[in-house]
N, C-alpha and C positions, 0 to 999 in steps of 0.2 A: 726386823726386815719383812717377817712374816705378816706383822699387822697391816703392812703396806700393800702387799702382794694380794690380798683377799679383797679388798675395796677395789682396786685397781681392775682385777678379773672379772669382777661382779659388773662394775660398769661398763666393760666392753661387752660383756654378754647381754647386759639390758639395753644397751642404747639402741635408739630407734635409728637405724641405719638405711635411711632412704634419701636419696638426692634428687632434686628437680632442678633442671637447667633449661631456661627457655630464653629464646631469642624471638621477641614479639615481632607481629605485623606491625610496619611502620603506620602511624596514622594517615599518612598520605596516600595510602594504598586502599582502594575500596574493592574489596573482593567480590561481594555479591553472590557468585556462584563458583565453586569448587569441584573438580572432578577428583574422587577418590579411586587411586588404581588399586585393584583388589590384590592382596597378597595372600596367595593360597597356602603358604607354609605358616601362616598364624592360625593357630587351632583355639583360640579364644573366642568362643562362639558369639559373644555380645559385643566385641570390640569395634566393628564396624558400626554397629546400631549407636553405640556410645559416642563416636567420631560424629556421626550424623547428627544427633541429638544435641551435641556440644556446639557444632557449627550453627544448626539452626537457632540456637539460643542466642547467637550474635547476629541473626539475621543474614546467614550465609545459606543458600541452598546448596545441595549436593547431588553429584550423580556419579555411581558406581561404575566403574568399567575394568574390563579384563583386557590382557593383551599388552603389546608394546606401545601401540599408537592410541593417544588419547583422541576422544571425540573432537571434532573441528570446533565446536562451541566452547572449549576449555581453555580459558585463558590462565587459569591456575590449576596446578595438580598437585594433591596430597599424597604423598607415599608414606607408609608406615612398616614398622616390624614390632612384634611384641612376641616376649617368650614368658613361659610360665616356670616356676619350680614347684617342688612338692615338700611339704612339711606337714604330714598328717591330712593335708587335703591340698589340691592345687591352688597356685595363686598366681597372680600376674606379678611377675619379679622386674620385667624390664619392657619398655615401650620407647619408640623413636618416631617422631614425627617430622616430616619436613613438608612445606609447602613452596613450590617452585613456581615460577612463571613460564610461559611456552618456551623460552630461549633457555631454560634450565638453570635460571639464576635463583638461589636459594632467597626466598624473602621472609621465612620464619622458620624456626625448628624449635622442637622441644625434645626433652629425654626424661622420661621417669625411670629410676633404677633403685631396687631394693637390694641392699648389700648382704644382709643377713641380720642375725640378732634376734631378739626375742621381742620383737616389735609386733604385738597382737594385731596392727593395722593391716599386716600383711595378707590378712583372710578377708579383707575388705573386699567389696564387690569391684567390677571394673570402672563403672560410673563412678564411684566414690574416690577411686584412686585418679582417674583421668580428667574428671571435670574441672577439679582446679588446675590443672595443666593447660587444658584447652582454655579456659577462661585467662589464664595468664598469657597465652598466645594473642590473645585479643585485647589485651588490657590498655593498650595505647589507642586503640582505634576507637572506643567509646568516649 
């Protein structure tokens, strides 16, 4: 019995417990321009920069806005949340993205979630974690 417990416990501790779930933008939708609603609760300093760069990589221009109302020229709005955890250094642990049309219909969403474990990738930078998520959001468009 003891011989089985150690490998099981070791595999649980060493597992890379990160999940990514994406509902991509449908290929029939041409975004062109997306307004990003600033979330002041997100304290990850480069998160919005990574979003803007990721959308630009897919030929989508962005505009950052604050407040409840999006600018008139915003046909699509991206909202986000992101949190970090601490394990010898802070790291991005969770992020959720939603792209909605003006009527509030969700047209795409994505979630990055690091659950724990000894995955050394948890200390990777924001772009290293979010670029693949953003790319999967637009996988059907290209």
